N, C-alpha and C positions, 0 to 999 in steps of 0.2 A: 403502530409502533405506541408504545409503553411510554408514557415518561416519565414514568416512573422508574431510577435505577438501583439495585441490588448494594451493599456490598457485609461484610462481615463484623460487625466491631464484639472486644470479650467484657463481660460486667461482672465484672467482681471473678475477674477471669474462666467465667458464664459464657464461651464462641453463644453469636444469636446473626440472623437476616436480619439485617432493616432496606427496605424497597421505601422511597422519599425521591422529592423532585428533586430534579438533578440544583435549582434552588436554596433549596433546604441545602443539601449536600455541600451546597460554595457556606452558604451563611456558617452552617456548623465550623467547617474547616478557617471563616476567618473567624469564629468569636475561640475558637483551640486556639491561631494565632495572637487573637488578643488580651489571651486572659495564661499561656505561657501553663497551657496544657497540650496531652494527647485527646486524640477522639476518646478514646475509652475510655480515658476518664470524663470526661466529661458528659457520656451518653450514659456512663455508671452514675452518677449525681442527680441526673434524670430519673433516671430508673428511679431511680433511692425517694425523692422527692414527688414524681408524678401521683396523680391526680384519674388523670388521663385513666380508659377500659386499655388504654391498647403502647405500645413503647414507643408507633411509632408522632397516633398522634403529642405524644407531651413530649417527644422532640420537638415538634411545629409550633407549637403552643411555648415550647422555654426559648424555641427561635423567635418569635412574636415578641416574646415579651422582654426578650434582650436586648431588644432593640427598637424596639414602646419608651425604651428606661433609657436609653443613648438618647430618645428623641426630642427628654419630655428639656426647658428650658435651660436645668439646670446641665442633663448630659450636652448641651450644646455648650452651654459658655463655657466646658470642662475640657470640649475639642475646640472652643477658638473659635466661633459661630454659632449664628444662632439672632434672635432677638438682643439677647444678656450683653455677647459680644463686642456692637459692634460695632459700623461700614470699615471696611478695609479700602 
């Protein structure tokens, strides 16, 4: 049984299929909700910016960078937790 899940997305109006791990799809859905964008918009953004060979790899790297940025001290402080937020 594959750990990958396929979904269709539109990139600048062009339909394409992506196979990603369920955790990556979940992370993308969370990013869409946080950023007020839909899946097609986020994937199109990645398509336009990516340096990786495949779109799937580009999306994985995008998700990693997105959450790594949120994991910085500034990101934690903005979220109300981390070393800079103090003890609650």
